[in-house]
C-alpha positions as CSV (number, residue, x, y, z in Angstrom):
1,M,27.7,17.6,-9.6
2,H,24.1,16.4,-8.7
3,P,22.5,17.2,-5.6
4,E,21.7,14.3,-3.3
5,K,18.5,13.4,-4.5
6,P,16.3,11.9,-1.1
7,H,16.4,8.8,-0.6
8,N,12.8,6.9,-1.7
9,P,12.1,3.6,0.1
10,L,9.5,3.0,-2.0
11,Q,11.8,3.0,-4.7
12,G,11.6,0.0,-7.5
13,I,8.5,-1.6,-5.5
14,T,6.0,-1.9,-7.1
15,L,2.3,-1.2,-5.5
16,E,1.4,-4.9,-6.0
17,N,5.0,-6.1,-3.4
18,I,3.3,-3.3,-1.3
19,L,0.1,-5.0,-0.9
20,I,1.1,-8.7,-0.4
21,T,3.2,-7.4,2.0
22,L,0.2,-5.6,3.6
23,V,-1.4,-8.5,3.6
24,D,0.6,-11.2,4.2
25,H,1.9,-8.6,7.7
26,Y,-1.4,-7.7,8.9
27,G,-4.2,-9.7,6.8
28,W,-7.4,-8.4,5.8
29,E,-9.7,-7.7,7.9
30,K,-6.6,-6.0,9.8
31,L,-6.1,-3.8,7.1
32,G,-9.4,-3.0,6.2
33,Q,-9.7,-1.5,9.8
34,L,-6.4,0.5,9.0
35,I,-7.7,1.8,5.9
36,D,-11.7,2.8,5.8
37,I,-11.7,1.1,2.2
38,R,-14.3,-0.9,1.0
39,C,-11.7,-3.4,-1.3
40,F,-10.6,-3.8,1.9
41,Q,-13.2,-4.9,3.6
42,S,-15.8,-6.9,1.2
43,D,-14.5,-9.8,-0.6
44,P,-11.1,-8.4,-0.6
45,S,-8.3,-9.4,-3.4
46,I,-5.4,-8.1,-4.1
47,K,-6.4,-7.7,-7.9
48,S,-9.2,-5.7,-7.2
49,S,-7.8,-3.6,-4.8
50,L,-4.9,-3.1,-7.1
51,T,-6.9,-1.9,-9.8
52,F,-9.1,0.8,-7.4
53,L,-5.6,2.3,-5.2
54,R,-4.1,3.0,-8.8
55,K,-7.3,5.0,-9.6
56,T,-7.5,6.6,-6.3
57,P,-4.6,8.5,-5.2
58,W,-5.7,9.4,-1.6
59,A,-5.6,5.7,-0.2
60,R,-2.6,5.1,-2.4
61,E,-0.9,6.9,-0.5
62,K,-2.2,5.6,3.1
63,V,-1.2,2.4,1.7
64,E,2.1,3.4,1.0
65,A,2.7,5.2,4.5
66,I,1.6,2.0,6.3
67,F,4.4,0.5,4.3
68,C,7.0,2.7,4.9
69,K,6.0,2.7,8.6
70,L,6.3,-1.1,8.7
71,K,9.6,-1.3,7.0
72,T,11.5,1.6,9.5
């Protein structure tokens, strides 16, 4: 018998899909207010944001937390 694993709301969702969902919901301007990072505020794009988020764990955690709040 295996112990139950806690439910992970991010299971199977790519960072790109998370970011697209947040941009569609909030827009770049609001997202840049929620998370104070330049890639959301100055000439934002999915590609540049993904590059930054993949290299910056604290920023990725904030993006994932906002996504989880949006989905609950």
